[in-house]
N, CA and C atoms of all chains as a GROMACS GRO file, in nm:
protein
  606
    1UNK      N    1  14.820 -14.119  16.473
    1UNK     CA    2  14.783 -13.980  16.502
    1UNK      C    3  14.637 -13.957  16.464
    2UNK      N    4  14.560 -13.906  16.557
    2UNK     CA    5  14.421 -13.875  16.522
    2UNK      C    6  14.419 -13.759  16.426
    3UNK      N    7  14.309 -13.746  16.361
    3UNK     CA    8  14.306 -13.654  16.248
    3UNK      C    9  14.325 -13.508  16.287
    4UNK      N   10  14.291 -13.472  16.411
    4UNK     CA   11  14.303 -13.330  16.442
    4UNK      C   12  14.423 -13.296  16.531
    5UNK      N   13  14.512 -13.391  16.552
    5UNK     CA   14  14.632 -13.357  16.629
    5UNK      C   15  14.716 -13.255  16.551
    6UNK      N   16  14.774 -13.160  16.622
    6UNK     CA   17  14.849 -13.056  16.553
    6UNK      C   18  14.980 -13.109  16.497
    7UNK      N   19  15.001 -13.089  16.369
    7UNK     CA   20  15.130 -13.121  16.307
    7UNK      C   21  15.226 -13.005  16.333
    8UNK      N   22  15.350 -13.024  16.299
    8UNK     CA   23  15.446 -12.914  16.314
    8UNK      C   24  15.406 -12.796  16.227
    9UNK      N   25  15.356 -12.826  16.110
    9UNK     CA   26  15.312 -12.718  16.020
    9UNK      C   27  15.193 -12.643  16.080
   10UNK      N   28  15.101 -12.718  16.140
   10UNK     CA   29  14.986 -12.655  16.206
   10UNK      C   30  15.034 -12.561  16.317
   11UNK      N   31  15.130 -12.610  16.394
   11UNK     CA   32  15.182 -12.530  16.505
   11UNK      C   33  15.246 -12.400  16.456
   12UNK      N   34  15.324 -12.412  16.353
   12UNK     CA   35  15.392 -12.294  16.299
   12UNK      C   36  15.291 -12.191  16.249
   13UNK      N   37  15.177 -12.243  16.204
   13UNK     CA   38  15.076 -12.152  16.150
   13UNK      C   39  14.989 -12.092  16.261
   14UNK      N   40  14.953 -12.174  16.359
   14UNK     CA   41  14.850 -12.129  16.454
   14UNK      C   42  14.906 -12.069  16.583
   15UNK      N   43  15.016 -12.122  16.632
   15UNK     CA   44  15.059 -12.084  16.767
   15UNK      C   45  15.114 -11.942  16.779
   16UNK      N   46  15.190 -11.891  16.684
   16UNK     CA   47  15.243 -11.755  16.701
   16UNK      C   48  15.135 -11.652  16.731
   17UNK      N   49  15.023 -11.663  16.662
   17UNK     CA   50  14.914 -11.567  16.683
   17UNK      C   51  14.860 -11.578  16.826
   18UNK      N   52  14.844 -11.701  16.874
   18UNK     CA   53  14.790 -11.720  17.009
   18UNK      C   54  14.891 -11.674  17.114
   19UNK      N   55  15.018 -11.704  17.092
   19UNK     CA   56  15.121 -11.662  17.188
   19UNK      C   57  15.131 -11.510  17.192
   20UNK      N   58  15.116 -11.447  17.078
   20UNK     CA   59  15.119 -11.301  17.073
   20UNK      C   60  15.000 -11.240  17.145
   21UNK      N   61  14.888 -11.316  17.144
   21UNK     CA   62  14.766 -11.265  17.208
   21UNK      C   63  14.770 -11.278  17.360
   22UNK      N   64  14.862 -11.360  17.413
   22UNK     CA   65  14.872 -11.372  17.557
   22UNK      C   66  14.871 -11.515  17.608
   23UNK      N   67  14.853 -11.610  17.520
   23UNK     CA   68  14.860 -11.751  17.561
   23UNK      C   69  15.006 -11.791  17.580
   24UNK      N   70  15.027 -11.887  17.667
   24UNK     CA   71  15.162 -11.941  17.685
   24UNK      C   72  15.155 -12.093  17.673
   25UNK      N   73  15.268 -12.154  17.644
   25UNK     CA   74  15.274 -12.300  17.642
   25UNK      C   75  15.298 -12.348  17.786
   26UNK      N   76  15.224 -12.450  17.828
   26UNK     CA   77  15.247 -12.509  17.960
   26UNK      C   78  15.388 -12.564  17.968
   27UNK      N   79  15.448 -12.558  18.088
   27UNK     CA   80  15.586 -12.603  18.102
   27UNK      C   81  15.597 -12.755  18.101
   28UNK      N   82  15.494 -12.822  18.151
   28UNK     CA   83  15.507 -12.966  18.178
   28UNK      C   84  15.430 -13.057  18.083
   29UNK      N   85  15.361 -12.996  17.986
   29UNK     CA   86  15.287 -13.080  17.891
   29UNK      C   87  15.247 -12.997  17.770
   30UNK      N   88  15.193 -13.063  17.672
   30UNK     CA   89  15.156 -12.996  17.548
   30UNK      C   90  15.018 -12.933  17.563
   31UNK      N   91  15.016 -12.810  17.614
   31UNK     CA   92  14.890 -12.743  17.645
   31UNK      C   93  14.909 -12.592  17.636
   32UNK      N   94  14.801 -12.524  17.607
   32UNK     CA   95  14.799 -12.378  17.605
   32UNK      C   96  14.735 -12.325  17.733
   33UNK      N   97  14.794 -12.218  17.787
   33UNK     CA   98  14.740 -12.161  17.910
   33UNK      C   99  14.726 -12.010  17.896
   34UNK      N  100  14.628 -11.956  17.966
   34UNK     CA  101  14.617 -11.810  17.969
   34UNK      C  102  14.549 -11.766  18.098
   35UNK      N  103  14.591 -11.651  18.147
   35UNK     CA  104  14.527 -11.592  18.264
   35UNK      C  105  14.447 -11.471  18.220
   36UNK      N  106  14.327 -11.462  18.271
   36UNK     CA  107  14.241 -11.348  18.244
   36UNK      C  108  14.206 -11.279  18.376
   37UNK      N  109  14.192 -11.149  18.370
   37UNK     CA  110  14.146 -11.074  18.487
   37UNK      C  111  14.027 -10.990  18.445
   38UNK      N  112  13.924 -10.992  18.524
   38UNK     CA  113  13.801 -10.920  18.494
   38UNK      C  114  13.775 -10.814  18.602
   39UNK      N  115  13.668 -10.742  18.584
   39UNK     CA  116  13.638 -10.634  18.680
   39UNK      C  117  13.612 -10.691  18.820
   40UNK      N  118  13.536 -10.799  18.824
   40UNK     CA  119  13.497 -10.855  18.953
   40UNK      C  120  13.452 -11.000  18.931
   41UNK      N  121  13.403 -11.065  19.034
   41UNK     CA  122  13.360 -11.204  19.023
   41UNK      C  123  13.246 -11.220  18.923
   42UNK      N  124  13.153 -11.126  18.928
   42UNK     CA  125  13.038 -11.137  18.838
   42UNK      C  126  13.081 -11.138  18.692
   43UNK      N  127  13.175 -11.052  18.658
   43UNK     CA  128  13.226 -11.048  18.521
   43UNK      C  129  13.304 -11.175  18.489
   44UNK      N  130  13.384 -11.222  18.584
   44UNK     CA  131  13.464 -11.343  18.561
   44UNK      C  132  13.374 -11.463  18.540
   45UNK      N  133  13.275 -11.479  18.627
   45UNK     CA  134  13.190 -11.598  18.614
   45UNK      C  135  13.096 -11.586  18.494
   46UNK      N  136  13.059 -11.465  18.460
   46UNK     CA  137  12.979 -11.446  18.339
   46UNK      C  138  13.055 -11.493  18.216
   47UNK      N  139  13.182 -11.458  18.212
   47UNK     CA  140  13.268 -11.505  18.101
   47UNK      C  141  13.283 -11.656  18.106
   48UNK      N  142  13.304 -11.710  18.225
   48UNK     CA  143  13.317 -11.855  18.238
   48UNK      C  144  13.192 -11.926  18.188
   49UNK      N  145  13.076 -11.867  18.216
   49UNK     CA  146  12.952 -11.930  18.172
   49UNK      C  147  12.942 -11.933  18.020
   50UNK      N  148  12.987 -11.826  17.957
   50UNK     CA  149  12.988 -11.825  17.810
   50UNK      C  150  13.084 -11.932  17.758
   51UNK      N  151  13.200 -11.942  17.819
   51UNK     CA  152  13.298 -12.043  17.777
   51UNK      C  153  13.242 -12.183  17.802
   52UNK      N  154  13.171 -12.201  17.913
   52UNK     CA  155  13.114 -12.332  17.946
   52UNK      C  156  13.010 -12.375  17.842
   53UNK      N  157  12.931 -12.280  17.797
   53UNK     CA  158  12.830 -12.312  17.696
   53UNK      C  159  12.897 -12.353  17.565
   54UNK      N  160  13.002 -12.282  17.528
   54UNK     CA  161  13.079 -12.320  17.409
   54UNK      C  162  13.140 -12.459  17.427
   55UNK      N  163  13.197 -12.481  17.544
   55UNK     CA  164  13.264 -12.609  17.572
   55UNK      C  165  13.167 -12.725  17.556
   56UNK      N  166  13.047 -12.704  17.609
   56UNK     CA  167  12.947 -12.811  17.601
   56UNK      C  168  12.899 -12.830  17.458
   57UNK      N  169  12.884 -12.719  17.388
   57UNK     CA  170  12.839 -12.727  17.249
   57UNK      C  171  12.936 -12.807  17.163
   58UNK      N  172  13.066 -12.781  17.184
   58UNK     CA  173  13.167 -12.847  17.101
   58UNK      C  174  13.227 -12.970  17.168
   59UNK      N  175  13.174 -13.004  17.284
   59UNK     CA  176  13.223 -13.119  17.360
   59UNK      C  177  13.376 -13.117  17.376
   60UNK      N  178  13.424 -12.999  17.410
   60UNK     CA  179  13.568 -12.983  17.435
   60UNK      C  180  13.581 -12.890  17.556
   61UNK      N  181  13.636 -12.943  17.665
   61UNK     CA  182  13.624 -12.874  17.792
   61UNK      C  183  13.758 -12.826  17.845
   62UNK      N  184  13.759 -12.711  17.907
   62UNK     CA  185  13.885 -12.658  17.960
   62UNK      C  186  13.917 -12.715  18.098
   63UNK      N  187  14.041 -12.700  18.138
   63UNK     CA  188  14.079 -12.710  18.280
   63UNK      C  189  14.094 -12.567  18.325
   64UNK      N  190  14.027 -12.529  18.434
   64UNK     CA  191  14.036 -12.389  18.473
   64UNK      C  192  14.015 -12.369  18.621
   65UNK      N  193  14.068 -12.257  18.669
   65UNK     CA  194  14.050 -12.221  18.809
   65UNK      C  195  14.012 -12.074  18.817
   66UNK      N  196  13.940 -12.042  18.923
   66UNK     CA  197  13.891 -11.905  18.941
   66UNK      C  198  13.907 -11.863  19.087
   67UNK      N  199  13.960 -11.745  19.104
   67UNK     CA  200  13.962 -11.680  19.235
   67UNK      C  201  13.917 -11.537  19.215
   68UNK      N  202  13.800 -11.508  19.265
   68UNK     CA  203  13.736 -11.376  19.250
   68UNK      C  204  13.733 -11.329  19.105
   69UNK      N  205  13.816 -11.232  19.069
   69UNK     CA  206  13.807 -11.177  18.933
   69UNK      C  207  13.906 -11.240  18.835
   70UNK      N  208  13.981 -11.340  18.883
   70UNK     CA  209  14.084 -11.399  18.799
   70UNK      C  210  14.047 -11.542  18.755
   71UNK      N  211  14.082 -11.574  18.632
   71UNK     CA  212  14.060 -11.708  18.579
   71UNK      C  213  14.188 -11.754  18.510
   72UNK      N  214  14.232 -11.874  18.542
   72UNK     CA  215  14.342 -11.937  18.469
   72UNK      C  216  14.285 -12.055  18.393
   73UNK      N  217  14.316 -12.062  18.266
   73UNK     CA  218  14.256 -12.166  18.182
   73UNK      C  219  14.365 -12.242  18.108
   74UNK      N  220  14.347 -12.373  18.100
   74UNK     CA  221  14.440 -12.460  18.028
   74UNK      C  222  14.362 -12.539  17.924
   75UNK      N  223  14.415 -12.539  17.804
   75UNK     CA  224  14.351 -12.615  17.696
   75UNK      C  225  14.445 -12.723  17.646
   76UNK      N  226  14.394 -12.844  17.639
   76UNK     CA  227  14.466 -12.955  17.577
   76UNK      C  228  14.363 -13.060  17.538
   77UNK      N  229  14.402 -13.155  17.458
   77UNK     CA  230  14.308 -13.258  17.413
   77UNK      C  231  14.354 -13.392  17.469
   78UNK      N  232  14.286 -13.434  17.575
   78UNK     CA  233  14.328 -13.557  17.643
   78UNK      C  234  14.328 -13.678  17.549
   79UNK      N  235  14.236 -13.676  17.452
   79UNK     CA  236  14.224 -13.794  17.366
   79UNK      C  237  14.338 -13.806  17.265
   80UNK      N  238  14.411 -13.696  17.242
   80UNK     CA  239  14.527 -13.707  17.152
   80UNK      C  240  14.657 -13.686  17.230
   81UNK      N  241  14.646 -13.664  17.360
   81UNK     CA  242  14.767 -13.648  17.442
   81UNK      C  243  14.841 -13.519  17.416
   82UNK      N  244  14.770 -13.416  17.376
   82UNK     CA  245  14.836 -13.288  17.351
   82UNK      C  246  14.743 -13.195  17.275
   83UNK      N  247  14.799 -13.094  17.213
   83UNK     CA  248  14.718 -12.995  17.144
   83UNK      C  249  14.658 -13.048  17.014
   84UNK      N  250  14.536 -13.009  16.990
   84UNK     CA  251  14.469 -13.042  16.865
   84UNK      C  252  14.412 -12.914  16.806
   85UNK      N  253  14.357 -12.928  16.687
   85UNK     CA  254  14.292 -12.812  16.624
   85UNK      C  255  14.177 -12.761  16.710
   86UNK      N  256  14.116 -12.849  16.784
   86UNK     CA  257  14.006 -12.804  16.872
   86UNK      C  258  14.054 -12.702  16.974
   87UNK      N  259  14.178 -12.722  17.024
   87UNK     CA  260  14.231 -12.626  17.122
   87UNK      C  261  14.257 -12.490  17.058
   88UNK      N  262  14.307 -12.492  16.937
   88UNK     CA  263  14.334 -12.366  16.867
   88UNK      C  264  14.203 -12.292  16.843
   89UNK      N  265  14.104 -12.365  16.794
   89UNK     CA  266  13.973 -12.304  16.768
   89UNK      C  267  13.911 -12.252  16.897
   90UNK      N  268  13.920 -12.332  17.002
   90UNK     CA  269  13.862 -12.295  17.132
   90UNK      C  270  13.934 -12.171  17.188
   91UNK      N  271  14.064 -12.167  17.177
   91UNK     CA  272  14.140 -12.051  17.228
   91UNK      C  273  14.097 -11.923  17.157
   92UNK      N  274  14.078 -11.932  17.028
   92UNK     CA  275  14.035 -11.812  16.953
   92UNK      C  276  13.896 -11.768  16.994
   93UNK      N  277  13.808 -11.864  17.016
   93UNK     CA  278  13.672 -11.830  17.059
   93UNK      C  279  13.673 -11.768  17.199
   94UNK      N  280  13.757 -11.823  17.286
   94UNK     CA  281  13.768 -11.772  17.422
   94UNK      C  282  13.817 -11.628  17.421
   95UNK      N  283  13.916 -11.600  17.340
   95UNK     CA  284  13.964 -11.462  17.329
   95UNK      C  285  13.856 -11.369  17.277
   96UNK      N  286  13.778 -11.420  17.181
   96UNK     CA  287  13.672 -11.338  17.124
   96UNK      C  288  13.567 -11.303  17.230
   97UNK      N  289  13.534 -11.398  17.315
   97UNK     CA  290  13.438 -11.371  17.422
   97UNK      C  291  13.496 -11.270  17.521
   98UNK      N  292  13.623 -11.290  17.555
   98UNK     CA  293  13.685 -11.202  17.656
   98UNK      C  294  13.689 -11.057  17.610
   99UNK      N  295  13.702 -11.038  17.480
   99UNK     CA  296  13.711 -10.901  17.429
   99UNK      C  297  13.578 -10.852  17.374
  100UNK      N  298  13.473 -10.931  17.395
  100UNK     CA  299  13.339 -10.888  17.357
  100UNK      C  300  13.311 -10.890  17.208
  101UNK      N  301  13.393 -10.964  17.133
  101UNK     CA  302  13.372 -10.968  16.987
  101UNK      C  303  13.273 -11.077  16.949
  102UNK      N  304  14.055 -10.894  21.627
  102UNK     CA  305  13.982 -10.999  21.557
  102UNK      C  306  13.850 -10.944  21.506
  103UNK      N  307  13.824 -10.967  21.379
  103UNK     CA  308  13.695 -10.923  21.326
  103UNK      C  309  13.584 -11.009  21.386
  104UNK      N  310  13.468 -10.959  21.379
  104UNK     CA  311  13.360 -11.020  21.455
  104UNK      C  312  13.324 -11.162  21.411
  105UNK      N  313  13.354 -11.195  21.286
  105UNK     CA  314  13.312 -11.328  21.243
  105UNK      C  315  13.427 -11.428  21.231
  106UNK      N  316  13.546 -11.391  21.274
  106UNK     CA  317  13.656 -11.488  21.271
  106UNK      C  318  13.624 -11.604  21.365
  107UNK      N  319  13.658 -11.723  21.324
  107UNK     CA  320  13.624 -11.840  21.405
  107UNK      C  321  13.709 -11.847  21.532
  108UNK      N  322  13.645 -11.854  21.645
  108UNK     CA  323  13.715 -11.877  21.771
  108UNK      C  324  13.741 -12.027  21.786
  109UNK      N  325  13.820 -12.062  21.885
  109UNK     CA  326  13.844 -12.206  21.909
  109UNK      C  327  13.713 -12.277  21.941
  110UNK      N  328  13.627 -12.209  22.016
  110UNK     CA  329  13.497 -12.271  22.048
  110UNK      C  330  13.413 -12.291  21.923
  111UNK      N  331  13.417 -12.190  21.834
  111UNK     CA  332  13.343 -12.203  21.707
  111UNK      C  333  13.393 -12.322  21.628
  112UNK      N  334  13.528 -12.338  21.626
  112UNK     CA  335  13.586 -12.448  21.548
  112UNK      C  336  13.543 -12.583  21.604
  113UNK      N  337  13.546 -12.592  21.734
  113UNK     CA  338  13.509 -12.720  21.798
  113UNK      C  339  13.364 -12.755  21.770
  114UNK      N  340  13.284 -12.650  21.753
  114UNK     CA  341  13.142 -12.674  21.728
  114UNK      C  342  13.113 -12.703  21.581
  115UNK      N  343  13.180 -12.629  21.490
  115UNK     CA  344  13.140 -12.634  21.349
  115UNK      C  345  13.221 -12.731  21.265
  116UNK      N  346  13.350 -12.744  21.293
  116UNK     CA  347  13.436 -12.817  21.199
  116UNK      C  348  13.414 -12.969  21.197
  117UNK      N  349  13.392 -13.034  21.309
  117UNK     CA  350  13.375 -13.180  21.304
  117UNK      C  351  13.267 -13.225  21.206
  118UNK      N  352  13.157 -13.154  21.203
  118UNK     CA  353  13.048 -13.189  21.112
  118UNK      C  354  13.093 -13.176  20.966
  119UNK      N  355  13.166 -13.067  20.936
  119UNK     CA  356  13.211 -13.046  20.798
  119UNK      C  357  13.318 -13.148  20.758
  120UNK      N  358  13.407 -13.179  20.851
  120UNK     CA  359  13.512 -13.277  20.821
  120UNK      C  360  13.451 -13.416  20.801
  121UNK      N  361  13.348 -13.446  20.878
  121UNK     CA  362  13.281 -13.575  20.861
  121UNK      C  363  13.208 -13.582  20.727
  122UNK      N  364  13.164 -13.464  20.679
  122UNK     CA  365  13.090 -13.461  20.552
  122UNK      C  366  13.181 -13.474  20.431
  123UNK      N  367  13.313 -13.455  20.453
  123UNK     CA  368  13.404 -13.470  20.339
  123UNK      C  369  13.497 -13.352  20.316
  124UNK      N  370  13.481 -13.247  20.394
  124UNK     CA  371  13.573 -13.134  20.386
  124UNK      C  372  13.704 -13.169  20.456
  125UNK      N  373  13.813 -13.110  20.410
  125UNK     CA  374  13.941 -13.126  20.477
  125UNK      C  375  14.000 -12.989  20.505
  126UNK      N  376  14.092 -12.984  20.601
  126UNK     CA  377  14.163 -12.859  20.628
  126UNK      C  378  14.280 -12.850  20.530
  127UNK      N  379  14.300 -12.733  20.470
  127UNK     CA  380  14.414 -12.713  20.381
  127UNK      C  381  14.543 -12.732  20.460
  128UNK      N  382  14.646 -12.782  20.391
  128UNK     CA  383  14.772 -12.809  20.460
  128UNK      C  384  14.851 -12.682  20.490
  129UNK      N  385  14.836 -12.582  20.404
  129UNK     CA  386  14.927 -12.468  20.410
  129UNK      C  387  14.864 -12.338  20.460
  130UNK      N  388  14.735 -12.344  20.493
  130UNK     CA  389  14.671 -12.223  20.543
  130UNK      C  390  14.539 -12.258  20.609
  131UNK      N  391  14.478 -12.162  20.670
  131UNK     CA  392  14.354 -12.184  20.744
  131UNK      C  393  14.236 -12.177  20.646
  132UNK      N  394  14.207 -12.291  20.585
  132UNK     CA  395  14.104 -12.295  20.481
  132UNK      C  396  14.042 -12.434  20.476
  133UNK      N  397  13.918 -12.440  20.430
  133UNK     CA  398  13.847 -12.566  20.409
  133UNK      C  399  13.849 -12.600  20.262
  134UNK      N  400  13.869 -12.729  20.231
  134UNK     CA  401  13.872 -12.772  20.092
  134UNK      C  402  13.785 -12.896  20.074
  135UNK      N  403  13.729 -12.907  19.956
  135UNK     CA  404  13.654 -13.029  19.925
  135UNK      C  405  13.655 -13.055  19.775
  136UNK      N  406  13.659 -13.182  19.738
  136UNK     CA  407  13.650 -13.222  19.599
  136UNK      C  408  13.514 -13.283  19.573
  137UNK      N  409  13.455 -13.241  19.464
  137UNK     CA  410  13.327 -13.298  19.423
  137UNK      C  411  13.342 -13.361  19.286
  138UNK      N  412  13.271 -13.468  19.263
  138UNK     CA  413  13.266 -13.530  19.130
  138UNK      C  414  13.120 -13.541  19.088
  139UNK      N  415  13.094 -13.502  18.965
  139UNK     CA  416  12.958 -13.504  18.913
  139UNK      C  417  12.950 -13.600  18.794
  140UNK      N  418  12.833 -13.612  18.739
  140UNK     CA  419  12.813 -13.706  18.628
  140UNK      C  420  12.896 -13.665  18.506
  141UNK      N  421  12.897 -13.535  18.479
  141UNK     CA  422  12.967 -13.486  18.360
  141UNK      C  423  12.990 -13.335  18.377
  142UNK      N  424  13.043 -13.272  18.273
  142UNK     CA  425  13.071 -13.128  18.280
  142UNK      C  426  12.944 -13.048  18.303
  143UNK      N  427  12.838 -13.085  18.235
  143UNK     CA  428  12.714 -13.009  18.248
  143UNK      C  429  12.666 -13.008  18.393
  144UNK      N  430  12.672 -13.122  18.457
  144UNK     CA  431  12.631 -13.129  18.598
  144UNK      C  432  12.728 -13.049  18.685
  145UNK      N  433  12.857 -13.060  18.656
  145UNK     CA  434  12.956 -12.988  18.737
  145UNK      C  435  12.938 -12.837  18.724
  146UNK      N  436  12.925 -12.791  18.601
  146UNK     CA  437  12.914 -12.646  18.584
  146UNK      C  438  12.778 -12.594  18.630
  147UNK      N  439  12.676 -12.678  18.619
  147UNK     CA  440  12.546 -12.639  18.673
  147UNK      C  441  12.554 -12.615  18.822
  148UNK      N  442  12.622 -12.705  18.891
  148UNK     CA  443  12.643 -12.687  19.035
  148UNK      C  444  12.728 -12.563  19.062
  149UNK      N  445  12.832 -12.544  18.983
  149UNK     CA  446  12.916 -12.424  19.001
  149UNK      C  447  12.835 -12.296  18.984
  150UNK      N  448  12.742 -12.299  18.892
  150UNK     CA  449  12.660 -12.180  18.868
  150UNK      C  450  12.572 -12.150  18.989
  151UNK      N  451  12.518 -12.255  19.049
  151UNK     CA  452  12.439 -12.233  19.170
  151UNK      C  453  12.526 -12.178  19.284
  152UNK      N  454  12.646 -12.231  19.296
  152UNK     CA  455  12.738 -12.183  19.399
  152UNK      C  456  12.779 -12.038  19.370
  153UNK      N  457  12.800 -12.006  19.242
  153UNK     CA  458  12.839 -11.870  19.204
  153UNK      C  459  12.729 -11.769  19.239
  154UNK      N  460  12.604 -11.807  19.220
  154UNK     CA  461  12.493 -11.717  19.253
  154UNK      C  462  12.487 -11.693  19.402
  155UNK      N  463  12.508 -11.799  19.480
  155UNK     CA  464  12.516 -11.784  19.625
  155UNK      C  465  12.632 -11.695  19.665
  156UNK      N  466  12.747 -11.720  19.602
  156UNK     CA  467  12.868 -11.644  19.634
  156UNK      C  468  12.845 -11.494  19.612
  157UNK      N  469  12.780 -11.464  19.500
  157UNK     CA  470  12.757 -11.323  19.468
  157UNK      C  471  12.654 -11.263  19.563
  158UNK      N  472  12.554 -11.342  19.597
  158UNK     CA  473  12.450 -11.292  19.688
  158UNK      C  474  12.507 -11.256  19.824
  159UNK      N  475  12.597 -11.341  19.872
  159UNK     CA  476  12.652 -11.319  20.006
  159UNK      C  477  12.788 -11.249  20.002
  160UNK      N  478  12.833 -11.213  19.882
  160UNK     CA  479  12.961 -11.147  19.864
  160UNK      C  480  13.074 -11.222  19.932
  161UNK      N  481  13.072 -11.354  19.914
  161UNK     CA  482  13.178 -11.438  19.968
  161UNK      C  483  13.209 -11.543  19.863
  162UNK      N  484  13.332 -11.539  19.812
  162UNK     CA  485  13.363 -11.613  19.688
  162UNK      C  486  13.462 -11.724  19.712
  163UNK      N  487  13.443 -11.835  19.643
  163UNK     CA  488  13.534 -11.949  19.660
  163UNK      C  489  13.659 -11.933  19.572
  164UNK      N  490  13.761 -12.011  19.605
  164UNK     CA  491  13.868 -12.040  19.510
  164UNK      C  492  13.836 -12.180  19.460
  165UNK      N  493  13.832 -12.197  19.328
  165UNK     CA  494  13.794 -12.328  19.279
  165UNK      C  495  13.852 -12.357  19.143
  166UNK      N  496  13.860 -12.487  19.115
  166UNK     CA  497  13.908 -12.530  18.985
  166UNK      C  498  13.817 -12.642  18.935
  167UNK      N  499  13.810 -12.655  18.805
  167UNK     CA  500  13.722 -12.753  18.743
  167UNK      C  501  13.793 -12.819  18.625
  168UNK      N  502  13.786 -12.950  18.621
  168UNK     CA  503  13.827 -13.027  18.504
  168UNK      C  504  13.718 -13.128  18.474
  169UNK      N  505  13.649 -13.106  18.365
  169UNK     CA  506  13.536 -13.187  18.322
  169UNK      C  507  13.432 -13.206  18.435
  170UNK      N  508  13.426 -13.325  18.495
  170UNK     CA  509  13.320 -13.349  18.595
  170UNK      C  510  13.367 -13.325  18.738
  171UNK      N  511  13.491 -13.280  18.754
  171UNK     CA  512  13.546 -13.264  18.888
  171UNK      C  513  13.562 -13.116  18.926
  172UNK      N  514  13.533 -13.086  19.051
  172UNK     CA  515  13.552 -12.951  19.104
  172UNK      C  516  13.624 -12.960  19.237
  173UNK      N  517  13.728 -12.880  19.252
  173UNK     CA  518  13.795 -12.866  19.381
  173UNK      C  519  13.769 -12.725  19.431
  174UNK      N  520  13.724 -12.714  19.555
  174UNK     CA  521  13.685 -12.583  19.606
  174UNK      C  522  13.755 -12.556  19.738
  175UNK      N  523  13.799 -12.433  19.755
  175UNK     CA  524  13.866 -12.389  19.877
  175UNK      C  525  13.792 -12.269  19.932
  176UNK      N  526  13.764 -12.275  20.061
  176UNK     CA  527  13.696 -12.164  20.127
  176UNK      C  528  13.784 -12.105  20.236
  177UNK      N  529  13.801 -11.976  20.231
  177UNK     CA  530  13.869 -11.904  20.338
  177UNK      C  531  13.824 -11.758  20.329
  178UNK      N  532  13.853 -11.681  20.431
  178UNK     CA  533  13.811 -11.540  20.432
  178UNK      C  534  13.935 -11.453  20.430
  179UNK      N  535  13.965 -11.400  20.313
  179UNK     CA  536  14.089 -11.323  20.299
  179UNK      C  537  14.094 -11.204  20.394
  180UNK      N  538  13.977 -11.147  20.422
  180UNK     CA  539  13.977 -11.026  20.505
  180UNK      C  540  14.006 -11.055  20.652
  181UNK      N  541  13.992 -11.178  20.696
  181UNK     CA  542  14.029 -11.211  20.835
  181UNK      C  543  14.152 -11.302  20.838
  182UNK      N  544  14.204 -11.335  20.721
  182UNK     CA  545  14.326 -11.417  20.716
  182UNK      C  546  14.305 -11.561  20.758
  183UNK      N  547  14.184 -11.611  20.738
  183UNK     CA  548  14.157 -11.750  20.774
  183UNK      C  549  14.008 -11.776  20.772
  184UNK      N  550  13.968 -11.881  20.841
  184UNK     CA  551  13.827 -11.919  20.839
  184UNK      C  552  13.740 -11.826  20.920
  185UNK      N  553  13.623 -11.800  20.868
  185UNK     CA  554  13.522 -11.722  20.939
  185UNK      C  555  13.391 -11.797  20.937
  186UNK      N  556  13.295 -11.742  21.010
  186UNK     CA  557  13.162 -11.803  21.008
  186UNK      C  558  13.105 -11.808  20.868
  187UNK      N  559  13.144 -11.713  20.783
  187UNK     CA  560  13.094 -11.714  20.645
  187UNK      C  561  13.137 -11.841  20.572
  188UNK      N  562  13.258 -11.889  20.601
  188UNK     CA  563  13.304 -12.012  20.535
  188UNK      C  564  13.224 -12.133  20.582
  189UNK      N  565  13.194 -12.136  20.709
  189UNK     CA  566  13.115 -12.248  20.762
  189UNK      C  567  12.976 -12.248  20.700
  190UNK      N  568  12.916 -12.130  20.698
  190UNK     CA  569  12.782 -12.119  20.638
  190UNK      C  570  12.784 -12.156  20.491
  191UNK      N  571  12.886 -12.105  20.421
  191UNK     CA  572  12.899 -12.130  20.277
  191UNK      C  573  12.921 -12.280  20.250
  192UNK      N  574  13.004 -12.343  20.331
  192UNK     CA  575  13.031 -12.487  20.313
  192UNK      C  576  12.902 -12.568  20.328
  193UNK      N  577  12.822 -12.531  20.427
  193UNK     CA  578  12.696 -12.604  20.448
  193UNK      C  579  12.601 -12.586  20.330
  194UNK      N  580  12.597 -12.463  20.278
  194UNK     CA  581  12.509 -12.436  20.163
  194UNK      C  582  12.558 -12.512  20.040
  195UNK      N  583  12.689 -12.515  20.022
  195UNK     CA  584  12.748 -12.586  19.907
  195UNK      C  585  12.713 -12.734  19.913
  196UNK      N  586  12.724 -12.792  20.030
  196UNK     CA  587  12.688 -12.933  20.046
  196UNK      C  588  12.540 -12.955  20.016
  197UNK      N  589  12.458 -12.862  20.059
  197UNK     CA  590  12.314 -12.876  20.036
  197UNK      C  591  12.284 -12.873  19.888
  198UNK      N  592  12.351 -12.786  19.813
  198UNK     CA  593  12.329 -12.780  19.669
  198UNK      C  594  12.375 -12.910  19.603
  199UNK      N  595  12.493 -12.960  19.645
  199UNK     CA  596  12.550 -13.079  19.583
  199UNK      C  597  12.460 -13.200  19.601
  200UNK      N  598  12.389 -13.203  19.713
  200UNK     CA  599  12.304 -13.318  19.739
  200UNK      C  600  12.158 -13.291  19.704
  201UNK      N  601  12.134 -13.174  19.643
  201UNK     CA  602  12.000 -13.144  19.594
  201UNK      C  603  11.901 -13.107  19.704
  202UNK      N  604  11.950 -13.071  19.822
  202UNK     CA  605  11.859 -13.036  19.932
  202UNK      C  606  11.821 -12.888  19.928
   0.00000   0.00000   0.00000
């Protein structure tokens, strides 16, 4: 197990807060997903750009899709085959950007 | 029919060039799709940003998804229920950006 793979204890501590915030567990793999809706494309892509800069800074990248004002994002850590602490941290940062914090 | 919906003559004129360039017709609807691969996330998102600026300028937006260096893009015109001249123009511009022209 790599050092940042989520243990059961990590999951019990971190996931309830994210699930309460609107994240869901992917059905087919160990990943977190969330859908966001913005005012329009400009707002959606502006948010994506902020997330992209974070992703590049931390070298941890999302899987995501966008149609006009909607974005669906999936977080997982390919190198550990599932969720890691990086995904938890990234999810919290993504929420913070979305809510302007 | 709205004024920019593609006629059969338009399709015969415009689509062969796009299909030869790497675009495909979607299986389930009247839309053009293409997959691009870049060096890395930075290159992929840089290209997406250029496409997003074009999209906003012309008020015609793609459906797209990104995973690291890969982008899948779908073009269709929701207001005409299928392909329009805007999609053909947009596809050509997208190709031009991808190849640095």
